C-alpha positions as CSV (number, residue, x, y, z in Angstrom):
1,M,0.0,0.0,0.0
2,I,1.1,3.6,-0.5
3,S,1.2,5.6,2.7
4,Y,1.1,9.4,2.7
5,G,2.5,9.5,6.3
6,P,5.6,11.3,5.1
7,F,3.4,14.0,3.6
8,W,2.1,15.1,7.0
9,N,5.7,15.4,8.4
10,T,6.8,17.3,5.4
11,L,3.8,19.6,5.6
12,K,4.4,20.2,9.3
13,N,8.0,21.2,8.6
14,S,7.0,23.6,5.8
15,S,5.4,27.0,5.8
16,E,2.3,25.6,4.2
17,T,-0.9,24.3,5.8
18,T,-3.9,22.4,4.5
19,Y,-5.6,25.8,4.4
20,T,-2.9,27.3,2.1
21,L,-2.8,24.1,0.0
22,I,-6.6,24.4,-0.6
23,N,-7.0,28.2,-0.8
24,H,-3.7,29.4,-2.3
25,H,-2.5,26.4,-4.3
26,H,-5.9,25.1,-5.4
27,I,-5.4,21.6,-4.1
28,S,-8.9,20.2,-3.6
29,S,-10.2,19.2,-0.2
30,A,-10.9,15.8,-1.8
31,T,-7.2,15.4,-2.4
32,I,-6.4,16.3,1.3
33,D,-9.0,13.6,2.2
34,K,-7.2,11.1,0.0
35,L,-3.9,11.9,1.7
36,R,-5.5,11.4,5.1
37,K,-7.0,8.0,4.1
38,N,-4.0,6.8,2.0
39,K,-6.3,6.6,-1.1
40,P,-4.9,6.4,-4.6
41,M,-4.1,9.6,-6.4
42,N,-2.6,10.5,-9.7
43,T,1.1,11.4,-10.3
44,T,0.2,14.9,-11.5
45,T,-1.1,15.7,-8.0
46,L,1.9,14.2,-6.4
47,S,4.1,16.3,-8.7
48,D,2.2,19.4,-7.7
49,L,2.7,18.7,-4.0
50,C,6.4,18.1,-4.5
51,R,6.6,21.5,-6.4
52,I,4.6,23.3,-3.7
53,L,6.5,21.8,-0.8
54,N,9.9,21.9,-2.6
55,C,10.5,18.2,-1.8
56,Q,11.0,14.8,-3.3
57,L,8.4,12.1,-3.8
58,Q,9.7,10.1,-0.9
59,D,8.9,13.1,1.3
60,I,5.3,12.6,0.4
61,A,4.7,8.9,-0.1
62,Q,6.2,5.6,0.7
63,Y,5.3,2.0,-0.2
64,I,4.6,-0.3,2.7
65,P,4.1,-4.0,1.8
66,S,0.6,-5.2,2.9
67,D,-1.4,-8.4,2.9
68,D,-4.2,-6.2,1.4
69,D,-2.2,-5.5,-1.8
70,Q,-3.7,-6.9,-5.0
71,A,-2.4,-10.3,-6.0
72,L,-0.2,-10.1,-9.1
């Protein structure tokens, strides 16, 4: 599963907040909800977050093996 736990640490250490992401950078509240619930999101959104937070992808998301992963 993809975890967005690193996103919350990166956000906490930045000058941004969920408020500024939504109101100044036009990140939707639905996207914030997806981040909270570790739901899938597209790479364009991840790229936007990296640009806004001036960070790398690993500062936003990480893969954690899970028994709930789809079988290959």
